[in-house]
Every structure is written in structure tokens, then in C-alpha cells.
C-alpha positions as CSV (number, residue, x, y, z in Angstrom):
1,M,16.4,-15.2,26.8
2,H,16.1,-11.5,26.3
3,K,13.3,-9.3,27.5
4,A,11.1,-7.3,25.1
5,I,11.7,-3.6,25.6
6,P,10.4,-0.5,23.7
7,I,12.4,0.2,20.6
8,A,12.3,3.9,21.6
9,A,14.1,3.1,24.8
10,I,17.2,1.8,22.9
11,R,19.9,4.5,22.8
12,V,22.5,4.6,20.1
13,G,25.8,5.9,21.3
14,K,28.9,6.9,19.3
15,R,29.3,4.4,16.5
16,H,32.2,3.5,14.1
17,R,29.9,3.0,11.1
18,K,28.6,6.3,9.9
19,D,26.6,5.1,6.8
20,L,24.1,2.4,7.4
21,G,23.5,1.9,3.7
22,N,20.1,1.0,2.3
23,I,18.2,-0.7,5.1
24,R,15.0,-1.2,3.0
25,P,16.2,-4.7,1.7
26,L,17.0,-5.7,5.3
27,A,13.6,-4.5,6.4
28,R,11.9,-6.5,3.7
29,S,13.9,-9.6,4.7
30,I,12.9,-9.1,8.4
31,Q,9.3,-8.7,7.3
32,E,9.4,-11.9,5.2
33,I,11.6,-14.2,7.3
34,G,11.6,-12.6,10.7
35,L,14.4,-11.2,12.8
36,L,16.9,-14.0,13.0
37,H,19.3,-12.3,15.4
38,P,17.9,-9.5,17.7
39,V,19.8,-6.3,18.4
40,V,22.1,-6.5,21.4
41,I,21.8,-3.9,24.1
42,R,23.4,-3.3,27.5
43,P,21.2,-3.5,30.6
44,D,21.0,0.3,30.6
45,G,19.5,0.3,27.0
46,V,22.6,1.3,25.0
47,L,23.0,-0.5,21.7
48,I,26.0,-2.8,21.5
49,A,25.3,-4.4,18.1
50,G,22.7,-4.2,15.4
51,E,22.2,-0.6,14.4
52,R,21.1,-1.6,10.8
53,R,18.6,-4.1,12.3
54,L,17.4,-1.5,14.7
55,G,16.9,0.9,11.8
56,A,15.1,-1.7,9.8
57,V,12.6,-2.6,12.5
58,K,11.9,1.1,13.1
59,L,11.2,1.4,9.4
60,L,8.7,-1.5,9.8
61,G,7.0,0.3,12.6
62,W,7.9,-2.2,15.4
63,N,7.4,-0.9,18.9
64,K,9.3,-3.5,20.9
65,R,12.5,-5.3,20.6
66,A,11.5,-8.9,19.9
């Protein structure tokens, strides 16, 4: 099980994907269905996977990684 941490504490390092595309539909889906797969971070708070999901939950105003 993962620990809830502040969204603001998640750091995004250098990424391969430059264009995240339109994250509004993803945010709507998360709002309607929920976050089915949480973002993955290292113990030091660096994002491993889920930059689009991170952007979507920020758009929704979430404060903590669920």
C-alpha cells in the first residue's frame, strides 16, 4: 500500500514525453470513476510513472496523492 503524500512534494525530473496532450478528458474520467492506478514515485518523491495522471489530479485541485 502506498502512503498519501502532498501532490506539491512530487518532483518531475527529465522526461521522454514532452507533450502531455489534452489532460482534461483524463481529469474528467478520474473525477467520474476515480484514480484507478496512482502515480508511481520513488521514496525521495521523484515521479517514475504517471505524469499525465499527475497533471490531471492537479487540474482537479487534489492536494494529496491518493
